[in-house]
Every structure is written in C-alpha cells, then in structure tokens.
C-alpha positions, 0 to 999 in steps of 0.5 A: 916160226922163228927159232934161234939156237943158243947154248945158254941155260935160258934156252929151252929144248926144241919141243914143238907141241902138236897144236903149234906145229907148222904146216907146209904153208907156214914159214919157219926161220931157224937161226944158228950163230957163228963159231962161239955163238951169238952175243947176249945183245944179238939174242936180246935183239932176236927176242925183240923180233919174236925169236924163241931161244932154243937149246940144241942140247948140252954139247956145243956144236960146230956152226956147220953141224948145228944147222944140220942138227937144228933142221933135223930136230925141227923136221922130226918134231913137225912130222916132216922127217920120216 
C-alpha cells in the first residue's frame, strides 16, 4: 500500500475495500506533505512510483495533525483500530 495525502479535488477519499485490505504481513507507506502540501510535480512523481492520491477531507490540516488523522483513518478501515 502506497498512499499520499493531497488536498486536491483529484484526491479520492480514503476507502479501503475489504478484499484489498492490507494485513499485518503487508507494508503500508502513508505520506503526508509539508506545510502547504506537495507540489504538483511531487504528486506526479509519487504517482509514477505507484502511490495513490488520497484526500483526508475538505479541511486543510496542519502537517503534524494530518499524519495522525491519516494513520487513524487507515487503521480504522483496515480493522486494526478497535
């Protein structure tokens, strides 16, 4: 799993389907950008490396908060957060 947070309209909501859920033996990389977000070039490069662009919602979050929100959503949807 390679996911990158980007507050652009092209980003899709974080939704992990049951058949695609990672398990504890798989690795996941969740990337959150710096204050102000990633550049379009950085997003394009990440896409070339297999990252999926994910939206964390309509609000722009601070970098230190976005990582916590991203991880919480990911763990919740993969059943790892009870």
